[in-house]
KOLDRENBA-671607 format. One record per atom (N, C-alpha, C): residue number from 1; residue in three letters; atom name; x, y, z. Coordinates in Angstrom, 3 decimals, always signed. Example, Ala and Ser with C-alpha at 12.3 -4.5 7.8 and 13.67 -1.06 7.14 Angstrom:
[1; "ALA"; "N"; [+13.190; -5.690; +7.800]]
[1; "ALA"; "CA"; [+12.300; -4.500; +7.800]]
[1; "ALA"; "C"; [+13.200; -3.300; +7.800]]
[2; "SER"; "N"; [+12.850; -2.250; +7.080]]
[2; "SER"; "CA"; [+13.670; -1.060; +7.140]]
[2; "SER"; "C"; [+12.900; +0.030; +7.870]]
END
This chain:
[1; "PRO"; "N"; [+22.427; -14.342; +63.265]]
[1; "PRO"; "CA"; [+21.909; -15.202; +63.448]]
[1; "PRO"; "C"; [+22.075; -16.095; +64.804]]
[2; "ALA"; "N"; [+21.135; -16.844; +65.144]]
[2; "ALA"; "CA"; [+21.124; -17.540; +66.103]]
[2; "ALA"; "C"; [+22.204; -18.768; +66.440]]
[3; "SER"; "N"; [+23.162; -19.028; +66.867]]
[3; "SER"; "CA"; [+23.387; -19.651; +66.849]]
[3; "SER"; "C"; [+23.567; -21.308; +67.380]]
[4; "PRO"; "N"; [+24.034; -22.832; +66.899]]
[4; "PRO"; "CA"; [+23.521; -23.970; +67.892]]
[4; "PRO"; "C"; [+24.252; -23.677; +69.199]]
[5; "VAL"; "N"; [+23.900; -24.301; +70.319]]
[5; "VAL"; "CA"; [+24.455; -24.729; +71.529]]
[5; "VAL"; "C"; [+24.095; -25.984; +72.170]]
[6; "THR"; "N"; [+24.642; -26.941; +71.602]]
[6; "THR"; "CA"; [+24.893; -27.843; +72.218]]
[6; "THR"; "C"; [+25.255; -29.162; +73.285]]
[7; "PRO"; "N"; [+25.775; -28.240; +74.127]]
[7; "PRO"; "CA"; [+25.707; -28.856; +75.603]]
[7; "PRO"; "C"; [+24.697; -29.311; +76.048]]
[8; "SER"; "N"; [+24.212; -30.748; +76.773]]
[8; "SER"; "CA"; [+22.860; -30.664; +77.199]]
[8; "SER"; "C"; [+23.030; -30.704; +78.493]]
[9; "SER"; "N"; [+24.041; -30.279; +79.409]]
[9; "SER"; "CA"; [+23.674; -30.246; +80.406]]
[9; "SER"; "C"; [+25.067; -29.914; +81.374]]
[10; "TYR"; "N"; [+24.832; -28.353; +82.070]]
[10; "TYR"; "CA"; [+25.674; -27.932; +82.881]]
[10; "TYR"; "C"; [+25.430; -27.767; +84.137]]
[11; "ALA"; "N"; [+25.468; -28.785; +85.511]]
[11; "ALA"; "CA"; [+24.688; -28.550; +86.424]]
[11; "ALA"; "C"; [+24.629; -27.684; +87.405]]
[12; "ASP"; "N"; [+24.085; -26.956; +88.144]]
[12; "ASP"; "CA"; [+24.544; -26.334; +89.260]]
[12; "ASP"; "C"; [+24.893; -26.826; +90.617]]
[13; "THR"; "N"; [+26.275; -27.012; +90.429]]
[13; "THR"; "CA"; [+26.572; -28.074; +92.224]]
[13; "THR"; "C"; [+27.284; -26.384; +93.105]]
[14; "THR"; "N"; [+27.128; -25.324; +92.215]]
[14; "THR"; "CA"; [+27.769; -24.653; +93.221]]
[14; "THR"; "C"; [+26.589; -24.320; +94.044]]
[15; "GLY"; "N"; [+25.054; -23.970; +94.032]]
[15; "GLY"; "CA"; [+24.183; -22.872; +94.798]]
[15; "GLY"; "C"; [+24.618; -21.971; +94.067]]
[16; "GLU"; "N"; [+24.890; -21.378; +92.981]]
[16; "GLU"; "CA"; [+25.095; -20.316; +92.559]]
[16; "GLU"; "C"; [+23.779; -19.888; +91.785]]
[17; "ILE"; "N"; [+22.565; -20.587; +91.192]]
[17; "ILE"; "CA"; [+21.150; -20.302; +91.013]]
[17; "ILE"; "C"; [+20.801; -20.222; +92.085]]
[18; "THR"; "N"; [+19.688; -19.148; +92.806]]
[18; "THR"; "CA"; [+19.149; -19.122; +93.990]]
[18; "THR"; "C"; [+17.775; -18.952; +93.533]]
[19; "LYS"; "N"; [+17.454; -18.084; +92.044]]
[19; "LYS"; "CA"; [+15.730; -18.673; +91.542]]
[19; "LYS"; "C"; [+16.163; -18.771; +90.578]]
[20; "ALA"; "N"; [+15.504; -20.208; +90.134]]
[20; "ALA"; "CA"; [+15.623; -20.444; +88.383]]
[20; "ALA"; "C"; [+14.030; -19.713; +87.558]]
[21; "PRO"; "N"; [+14.263; -19.810; +86.468]]
[21; "PRO"; "CA"; [+13.169; -19.502; +85.990]]
[21; "PRO"; "C"; [+11.860; -20.624; +85.999]]
[22; "SER"; "N"; [+10.620; -20.041; +85.896]]
[22; "SER"; "CA"; [+9.629; -21.185; +85.584]]
[22; "SER"; "C"; [+8.394; -20.829; +84.753]]
[23; "ASP"; "N"; [+8.027; -21.964; +84.572]]
[23; "ASP"; "CA"; [+6.551; -21.968; +83.154]]
[23; "ASP"; "C"; [+5.953; -20.970; +83.645]]
[24; "GLU"; "N"; [+5.655; -20.649; +82.541]]
[24; "GLU"; "CA"; [+4.744; -19.239; +82.687]]
[24; "GLU"; "C"; [+3.612; -19.749; +81.045]]
[25; "PHE"; "N"; [+2.632; -18.461; +81.429]]
[25; "PHE"; "CA"; [+2.012; -18.470; +80.115]]
[25; "PHE"; "C"; [+1.778; -16.621; +79.320]]
[26; "ALA"; "N"; [+1.485; -16.909; +78.216]]
[26; "ALA"; "CA"; [+1.160; -15.340; +77.631]]
[26; "ALA"; "C"; [+0.050; -15.446; +76.430]]
[27; "ALA"; "N"; [-0.251; -14.364; +76.056]]
[27; "ALA"; "CA"; [-1.394; -13.675; +75.508]]
[27; "ALA"; "C"; [-0.489; -13.613; +74.192]]
[28; "LEU"; "N"; [-0.974; -14.123; +73.212]]
[28; "LEU"; "CA"; [-0.839; -13.607; +71.946]]
[28; "LEU"; "C"; [-1.010; -12.442; +72.045]]
[29; "ASN"; "N"; [-0.214; -11.718; +70.724]]
[29; "ASN"; "CA"; [+0.107; -10.392; +70.629]]
[29; "ASN"; "C"; [+0.017; -9.329; +71.722]]
[30; "ARG"; "N"; [+0.093; -9.835; +73.169]]
[30; "ARG"; "CA"; [+0.646; -8.753; +73.785]]
[30; "ARG"; "C"; [+2.330; -8.196; +73.580]]
[31; "GLU"; "N"; [+2.679; -7.313; +74.347]]
[31; "GLU"; "CA"; [+3.367; -6.429; +74.389]]
[31; "GLU"; "C"; [+4.345; -6.377; +75.278]]
[32; "ASP"; "N"; [+5.669; -6.059; +75.321]]
[32; "ASP"; "CA"; [+7.025; -5.919; +76.440]]
[32; "ASP"; "C"; [+6.557; -6.792; +77.435]]
[33; "VAL"; "N"; [+6.543; -7.796; +77.067]]
[33; "VAL"; "CA"; [+5.847; -9.177; +77.991]]
[33; "VAL"; "C"; [+7.331; -9.586; +79.106]]
[34; "TRP"; "N"; [+7.365; -9.530; +80.399]]
[34; "TRP"; "CA"; [+8.620; -9.767; +81.634]]
[34; "TRP"; "C"; [+7.953; -11.179; +81.514]]
[35; "ILE"; "N"; [+9.111; -12.251; +80.614]]
[35; "ILE"; "CA"; [+8.831; -13.990; +80.521]]
[35; "ILE"; "C"; [+9.014; -14.268; +81.509]]
[36; "PHE"; "N"; [+10.700; -14.624; +81.745]]
[36; "PHE"; "CA"; [+11.446; -15.277; +82.690]]
[36; "PHE"; "C"; [+12.044; -14.707; +83.294]]
[37; "SER"; "N"; [+13.201; -14.900; +84.413]]
[37; "SER"; "CA"; [+14.035; -14.398; +85.480]]
[37; "SER"; "C"; [+14.415; -15.300; +85.834]]
[38; "VAL"; "N"; [+15.774; -15.008; +86.130]]
[38; "VAL"; "CA"; [+16.870; -15.375; +86.764]]
[38; "VAL"; "C"; [+17.923; -15.242; +88.073]]
[39; "GLU"; "N"; [+17.785; -15.775; +89.026]]
[39; "GLU"; "CA"; [+18.717; -14.556; +90.328]]
[39; "GLU"; "C"; [+19.676; -15.759; +90.431]]
[40; "VAL"; "N"; [+21.034; -15.452; +90.270]]
[40; "VAL"; "CA"; [+22.382; -15.814; +91.338]]
[40; "VAL"; "C"; [+22.985; -15.242; +92.308]]
[41; "ARG"; "N"; [+24.093; -15.791; +92.542]]
[41; "ARG"; "CA"; [+24.646; -15.389; +94.519]]
[41; "ARG"; "C"; [+25.823; -14.106; +93.698]]
[42; "SER"; "N"; [+25.798; -13.505; +92.774]]
[42; "SER"; "CA"; [+27.234; -13.584; +92.378]]
[42; "SER"; "C"; [+26.595; -12.601; +90.989]]
[43; "SER"; "N"; [+27.312; -10.684; +90.946]]
[43; "SER"; "CA"; [+26.686; -9.898; +90.289]]
[43; "SER"; "C"; [+27.837; -9.970; +89.032]]
[44; "ASP"; "N"; [+28.673; -10.825; +89.264]]
[44; "ASP"; "CA"; [+29.005; -10.515; +88.129]]
[44; "ASP"; "C"; [+29.793; -11.871; +86.339]]
[45; "SER"; "N"; [+28.397; -12.364; +87.015]]
[45; "SER"; "CA"; [+27.661; -13.268; +86.375]]
[45; "SER"; "C"; [+27.276; -12.494; +84.716]]
[46; "THR"; "N"; [+27.342; -13.638; +83.744]]
[46; "THR"; "CA"; [+26.791; -13.061; +82.268]]
[46; "THR"; "C"; [+25.923; -14.364; +82.113]]
[47; "PHE"; "N"; [+24.385; -13.635; +80.775]]
[47; "PHE"; "CA"; [+23.299; -14.158; +80.812]]
[47; "PHE"; "C"; [+23.243; -14.280; +80.032]]
[48; "THR"; "N"; [+22.818; -15.429; +79.077]]
[48; "THR"; "CA"; [+22.802; -16.202; +78.007]]
[48; "THR"; "C"; [+21.458; -16.706; +77.445]]
[49; "TRP"; "N"; [+20.192; -16.079; +77.322]]
[49; "TRP"; "CA"; [+19.155; -17.409; +77.295]]
[49; "TRP"; "C"; [+18.849; -17.850; +75.930]]
[50; "GLN"; "N"; [+18.559; -18.847; +76.098]]
[50; "GLN"; "CA"; [+18.475; -19.924; +74.825]]
[50; "GLN"; "C"; [+16.975; -20.615; +75.027]]
[51; "LYS"; "N"; [+16.437; -20.683; +73.598]]
[51; "LYS"; "CA"; [+15.210; -21.574; +73.352]]
[51; "LYS"; "C"; [+15.384; -22.793; +72.658]]
[52; "TYR"; "N"; [+15.017; -23.853; +73.066]]
[52; "TYR"; "CA"; [+14.482; -25.297; +72.080]]
[52; "TYR"; "C"; [+14.552; -25.006; +71.020]]
[53; "ASN"; "N"; [+14.939; -25.990; +70.134]]
[53; "ASN"; "CA"; [+14.407; -25.612; +68.565]]
[53; "ASN"; "C"; [+13.960; -26.657; +68.482]]
[54; "ASP"; "N"; [+12.998; -27.638; +68.570]]
[54; "ASP"; "CA"; [+12.378; -28.522; +68.449]]
[54; "ASP"; "C"; [+12.351; -29.232; +66.772]]
[55; "THR"; "N"; [+12.961; -28.921; +66.023]]
[55; "THR"; "CA"; [+13.124; -29.262; +64.968]]
[55; "THR"; "C"; [+14.526; -29.570; +64.781]]
[56; "THR"; "N"; [+15.222; -28.936; +64.791]]
[56; "THR"; "CA"; [+16.866; -29.351; +65.367]]
[56; "THR"; "C"; [+16.873; -30.654; +66.432]]
[57; "GLY"; "N"; [+16.386; -30.509; +67.603]]
[57; "GLY"; "CA"; [+16.664; -30.623; +69.393]]
[57; "GLY"; "C"; [+17.946; -30.329; +69.683]]
[58; "GLU"; "N"; [+18.269; -28.924; +69.294]]
[58; "GLU"; "CA"; [+19.518; -28.102; +69.562]]
[58; "GLU"; "C"; [+18.637; -26.740; +70.517]]
[59; "TRP"; "N"; [+19.582; -26.267; +71.252]]
[59; "TRP"; "CA"; [+19.385; -25.436; +72.192]]
[59; "TRP"; "C"; [+19.814; -23.962; +71.413]]
[60; "VAL"; "N"; [+19.282; -22.704; +71.176]]
[60; "VAL"; "CA"; [+19.773; -22.120; +70.350]]
[60; "VAL"; "C"; [+19.540; -20.868; +71.325]]
[61; "ASN"; "N"; [+20.793; -19.722; +70.922]]
[61; "ASN"; "CA"; [+20.759; -18.345; +72.004]]
[61; "ASN"; "C"; [+20.209; -17.513; +71.154]]
[62; "VAL"; "N"; [+18.700; -16.938; +72.077]]
[62; "VAL"; "CA"; [+17.730; -16.070; +71.849]]
[62; "VAL"; "C"; [+18.789; -14.775; +71.153]]
[63; "PRO"; "N"; [+18.427; -14.499; +70.155]]
[63; "PRO"; "CA"; [+19.287; -12.811; +69.718]]
[63; "PRO"; "C"; [+18.355; -11.898; +70.155]]
[64; "ILE"; "N"; [+18.728; -11.198; +70.934]]
[64; "ILE"; "CA"; [+18.028; -9.765; +71.446]]
[64; "ILE"; "C"; [+18.429; -8.940; +70.172]]
[65; "THR"; "N"; [+16.966; -8.291; +70.707]]
[65; "THR"; "CA"; [+16.717; -6.925; +69.172]]
[65; "THR"; "C"; [+15.934; -6.186; +69.301]]
[66; "THR"; "N"; [+15.997; -5.328; +68.689]]
[66; "THR"; "CA"; [+14.728; -4.506; +69.022]]
[66; "THR"; "C"; [+13.297; -4.572; +67.740]]
[67; "ALA"; "N"; [+13.605; -5.840; +67.441]]
[67; "ALA"; "CA"; [+12.253; -5.729; +66.116]]
[67; "ALA"; "C"; [+11.679; -6.140; +67.154]]
[68; "GLU"; "N"; [+9.777; -5.761; +66.320]]
[68; "GLU"; "CA"; [+8.853; -6.128; +66.766]]
[68; "GLU"; "C"; [+8.739; -7.470; +67.545]]
[69; "ASP"; "N"; [+8.699; -8.884; +66.441]]
[69; "ASP"; "CA"; [+8.857; -10.428; +67.387]]
[69; "ASP"; "C"; [+9.735; -10.730; +68.228]]
[70; "GLY"; "N"; [+10.671; -9.740; +68.396]]
[70; "GLY"; "CA"; [+12.223; -10.130; +69.062]]
[70; "GLY"; "C"; [+11.622; -9.955; +70.584]]
[71; "PHE"; "N"; [+13.215; -10.284; +71.316]]
[71; "PHE"; "CA"; [+13.262; -10.619; +72.414]]
[71; "PHE"; "C"; [+14.190; -9.254; +72.827]]
[72; "ASN"; "N"; [+13.957; -8.532; +73.885]]
[72; "ASN"; "CA"; [+15.195; -7.743; +75.096]]
[72; "ASN"; "C"; [+15.110; -8.629; +76.434]]
[73; "ALA"; "N"; [+16.122; -8.236; +76.680]]
[73; "ALA"; "CA"; [+16.560; -8.705; +78.026]]
[73; "ALA"; "C"; [+17.925; -8.006; +79.054]]
[74; "ASN"; "N"; [+17.527; -8.094; +79.917]]
[74; "ASN"; "CA"; [+18.197; -7.212; +81.405]]
[74; "ASN"; "C"; [+18.567; -7.619; +82.487]]
[75; "TRP"; "N"; [+19.320; -7.007; +83.094]]
[75; "TRP"; "CA"; [+19.741; -8.053; +84.658]]
[75; "TRP"; "C"; [+20.065; -6.334; +85.653]]
[76; "GLU"; "N"; [+19.632; -6.713; +86.671]]
[76; "GLU"; "CA"; [+19.996; -5.651; +87.926]]
[76; "GLU"; "C"; [+20.690; -6.420; +89.186]]
[77; "LYS"; "N"; [+21.330; -5.225; +89.903]]
[77; "LYS"; "CA"; [+21.869; -6.137; +91.136]]
[77; "LYS"; "C"; [+20.957; -6.031; +92.314]]
[78; "LEU"; "N"; [+21.222; -7.002; +92.639]]
[78; "LEU"; "CA"; [+20.019; -6.910; +93.840]]
[78; "LEU"; "C"; [+21.117; -7.091; +94.946]]
[79; "GLU"; "N"; [+20.144; -6.521; +96.190]]
[79; "GLU"; "CA"; [+20.685; -6.354; +97.445]]
[79; "GLU"; "C"; [+21.815; -6.883; +98.081]]
[80; "SER"; "N"; [+21.129; -8.302; +97.747]]
[80; "SER"; "CA"; [+21.573; -9.343; +98.568]]
[80; "SER"; "C"; [+23.466; -9.177; +97.616]]
[81; "GLY"; "N"; [+24.667; -9.189; +96.923]]
[81; "GLY"; "CA"; [+24.893; -9.027; +95.758]]
[81; "GLY"; "C"; [+25.149; -9.733; +94.772]]
[82; "GLY"; "N"; [+24.208; -10.211; +94.544]]
[82; "GLY"; "CA"; [+23.448; -11.204; +93.949]]
[82; "GLY"; "C"; [+22.783; -9.985; +92.476]]
[83; "ALA"; "N"; [+22.637; -11.145; +91.752]]
[83; "ALA"; "CA"; [+21.560; -10.255; +89.798]]
[83; "ALA"; "C"; [+20.860; -10.819; +89.198]]
[84; "ARG"; "N"; [+19.710; -10.456; +89.378]]
[84; "ARG"; "CA"; [+18.731; -10.687; +88.168]]
[84; "ARG"; "C"; [+18.427; -10.427; +86.581]]
[85; "ALA"; "N"; [+18.823; -11.563; +86.131]]
[85; "ALA"; "CA"; [+18.209; -11.557; +84.587]]
[85; "ALA"; "C"; [+16.978; -12.083; +84.191]]
[86; "LYS"; "N"; [+16.790; -10.838; +83.327]]
[86; "LYS"; "CA"; [+15.247; -11.139; +82.380]]
[86; "LYS"; "C"; [+15.024; -11.092; +80.990]]
[87; "LEU"; "N"; [+13.920; -12.018; +80.662]]
[87; "LEU"; "CA"; [+13.903; -11.935; +79.199]]
[87; "LEU"; "C"; [+12.544; -11.547; +79.234]]
[88; "ILE"; "N"; [+12.591; -10.345; +78.463]]
[88; "ILE"; "CA"; [+11.398; -9.726; +77.908]]
[88; "ILE"; "C"; [+11.156; -10.039; +76.149]]
[89; "ALA"; "N"; [+9.746; -10.162; +76.512]]
[89; "ALA"; "CA"; [+9.441; -10.350; +74.761]]
[89; "ALA"; "C"; [+9.053; -9.306; +74.384]]
[90; "ASN"; "N"; [+9.605; -8.815; +73.181]]
[90; "ASN"; "CA"; [+8.574; -6.828; +72.614]]
[90; "ASN"; "C"; [+7.290; -7.431; +72.193]]
[91; "LYS"; "N"; [+6.935; -8.406; +71.337]]
[91; "LYS"; "CA"; [+5.599; -9.120; +71.077]]
[91; "LYS"; "C"; [+5.183; -10.421; +71.057]]
[92; "ILE"; "N"; [+4.395; -10.834; +71.903]]
[92; "ILE"; "CA"; [+4.414; -12.494; +71.915]]
[92; "ILE"; "C"; [+3.630; -12.986; +70.419]]
[93; "THR"; "N"; [+4.596; -13.814; +70.023]]
[93; "THR"; "CA"; [+3.735; -14.352; +68.284]]
[93; "THR"; "C"; [+4.156; -16.172; +68.961]]
[94; "ASN"; "N"; [+3.013; -16.822; +67.662]]
[94; "ASN"; "CA"; [+3.111; -18.047; +67.685]]
[94; "ASN"; "C"; [+4.822; -18.482; +68.105]]
[95; "ALA"; "N"; [+5.593; -17.736; +67.282]]
[95; "ALA"; "CA"; [+7.537; -18.597; +67.931]]
[95; "ALA"; "C"; [+7.661; -18.221; +69.192]]
[96; "SER"; "N"; [+7.113; -17.391; +70.189]]
[96; "SER"; "CA"; [+7.602; -17.138; +70.782]]
[96; "SER"; "C"; [+7.585; -18.690; +72.298]]
[97; "PHE"; "N"; [+6.160; -18.935; +71.585]]
[97; "PHE"; "CA"; [+6.207; -20.309; +72.800]]
[97; "PHE"; "C"; [+7.277; -21.394; +72.315]]
[98; "GLY"; "N"; [+7.312; -21.756; +73.645]]
[98; "GLY"; "CA"; [+8.172; -22.938; +73.953]]
[98; "GLY"; "C"; [+9.141; -23.024; +75.327]]
[99; "LYS"; "N"; [+10.044; -24.073; +74.989]]
[99; "LYS"; "CA"; [+11.339; -24.022; +75.735]]
[99; "LYS"; "C"; [+11.998; -22.873; +76.386]]
[100; "TYR"; "N"; [+12.366; -22.339; +77.184]]
[100; "TYR"; "CA"; [+13.681; -21.569; +77.419]]
[100; "TYR"; "C"; [+14.486; -22.642; +78.767]]
[101; "ARG"; "N"; [+15.884; -21.956; +78.497]]
[101; "ARG"; "CA"; [+16.317; -21.812; +80.067]]
[101; "ARG"; "C"; [+17.860; -20.882; +79.679]]
[102; "CYS"; "N"; [+18.526; -20.724; +80.610]]
[102; "CYS"; "CA"; [+19.677; -19.613; +80.634]]
[102; "CYS"; "C"; [+20.818; -20.328; +81.223]]
[103; "MET"; "N"; [+22.020; -19.228; +80.063]]
[103; "MET"; "CA"; [+23.216; -20.222; +80.547]]
[103; "MET"; "C"; [+23.588; -18.848; +81.069]]
[104; "ILE"; "N"; [+24.412; -19.244; +82.212]]
[104; "ILE"; "CA"; [+25.076; -18.390; +83.145]]
[104; "ILE"; "C"; [+26.722; -18.400; +83.126]]
[105; "THR"; "N"; [+27.337; -17.472; +82.932]]
[105; "THR"; "CA"; [+28.941; -17.802; +82.937]]
[105; "THR"; "C"; [+29.086; -17.266; +83.856]]
[106; "THR"; "N"; [+29.757; -18.017; +85.003]]
[106; "THR"; "CA"; [+30.408; -17.100; +86.376]]
[106; "THR"; "C"; [+31.697; -16.334; +86.199]]
[107; "LYS"; "N"; [+32.074; -15.368; +86.898]]
[107; "LYS"; "CA"; [+33.367; -14.306; +86.945]]
[107; "LYS"; "C"; [+34.347; -15.618; +86.787]]
[108; "GLY"; "N"; [+34.160; -16.913; +87.117]]
[108; "GLY"; "CA"; [+35.842; -17.430; +87.119]]
[108; "GLY"; "C"; [+35.398; -18.522; +86.073]]
[109; "GLY"; "N"; [+34.832; -18.327; +84.696]]
[109; "GLY"; "CA"; [+34.385; -18.879; +83.647]]
[109; "GLY"; "C"; [+33.869; -19.817; +83.876]]
[110; "SER"; "N"; [+33.122; -20.763; +84.940]]
[110; "SER"; "CA"; [+32.170; -21.926; +84.644]]
[110; "SER"; "C"; [+30.551; -21.441; +84.059]]
[111; "THR"; "N"; [+30.353; -22.493; +83.496]]
[111; "THR"; "CA"; [+29.163; -22.675; +82.902]]
[111; "THR"; "C"; [+28.159; -23.171; +83.546]]
[112; "ILE"; "N"; [+26.886; -22.484; +83.836]]
[112; "ILE"; "CA"; [+25.937; -23.169; +84.293]]
[112; "ILE"; "C"; [+24.687; -22.967; +83.685]]
[113; "LEU"; "N"; [+23.693; -24.231; +83.557]]
[113; "LEU"; "CA"; [+22.241; -24.000; +83.145]]
[113; "LEU"; "C"; [+21.440; -24.352; +83.514]]
[114; "THR"; "N"; [+20.261; -23.357; +83.534]]
[114; "THR"; "CA"; [+19.412; -23.244; +84.399]]
[114; "THR"; "C"; [+18.059; -24.548; +84.085]]
[115; "SER"; "N"; [+16.710; -25.253; +84.919]]
[115; "SER"; "CA"; [+16.502; -25.447; +84.405]]
[115; "SER"; "C"; [+15.424; -25.244; +83.563]]
[116; "GLU"; "N"; [+14.987; -25.789; +82.441]]
[116; "GLU"; "CA"; [+14.060; -25.520; +81.635]]
[116; "GLU"; "C"; [+13.067; -24.946; +82.178]]
[117; "ALA"; "N"; [+12.329; -23.766; +81.041]]
[117; "ALA"; "CA"; [+10.836; -23.573; +81.981]]
[117; "ALA"; "C"; [+10.288; -23.201; +79.928]]
[118; "THR"; "N"; [+8.792; -23.199; +80.225]]
[118; "THR"; "CA"; [+8.139; -23.173; +79.153]]
[118; "THR"; "C"; [+7.223; -21.948; +79.471]]
[119; "LEU"; "N"; [+7.092; -21.349; +77.860]]
[119; "LEU"; "CA"; [+6.369; -20.243; +77.520]]
[119; "LEU"; "C"; [+4.854; -20.966; +76.620]]
[120; "SER"; "N"; [+3.981; -20.888; +77.152]]
[120; "SER"; "CA"; [+2.625; -21.408; +76.749]]
[120; "SER"; "C"; [+1.929; -20.197; +76.228]]
[121; "GLN"; "N"; [+0.972; -20.886; +75.202]]
[121; "GLN"; "CA"; [+0.054; -19.658; +75.256]]
[121; "GLN"; "C"; [-1.115; -19.419; +76.152]]
[122; "GLY"; "N"; [-1.860; -18.615; +76.891]]
[122; "GLY"; "CA"; [-2.639; -18.299; +77.820]]
[122; "GLY"; "C"; [-3.052; -17.347; +78.310]]
END
């Protein structure tokens, strides 16, 4: 089960994030949709995608699963030496729409949050 994550803000004061996720639109029932990506300077970072729960007012980690209505994630090393992480919807459902962000943990153990990005039906 997804666990609540309560920190509200870890600003990127280091310039680690080179490309933050941006608002996107997706059609209901589309499959294998690359929703969001984030790029960072260091390929030694780890990435955890989070979705805002409107009911509880908390951010929760997006479970990565092969379930039809679940999400997949991957990352790739960039020629610049940085990395790009992607969040992919296995299938867009009504529950897919909402606000997302990425929590990045650097090799040194610092936690950085991206700005929020919204997935809307369209």
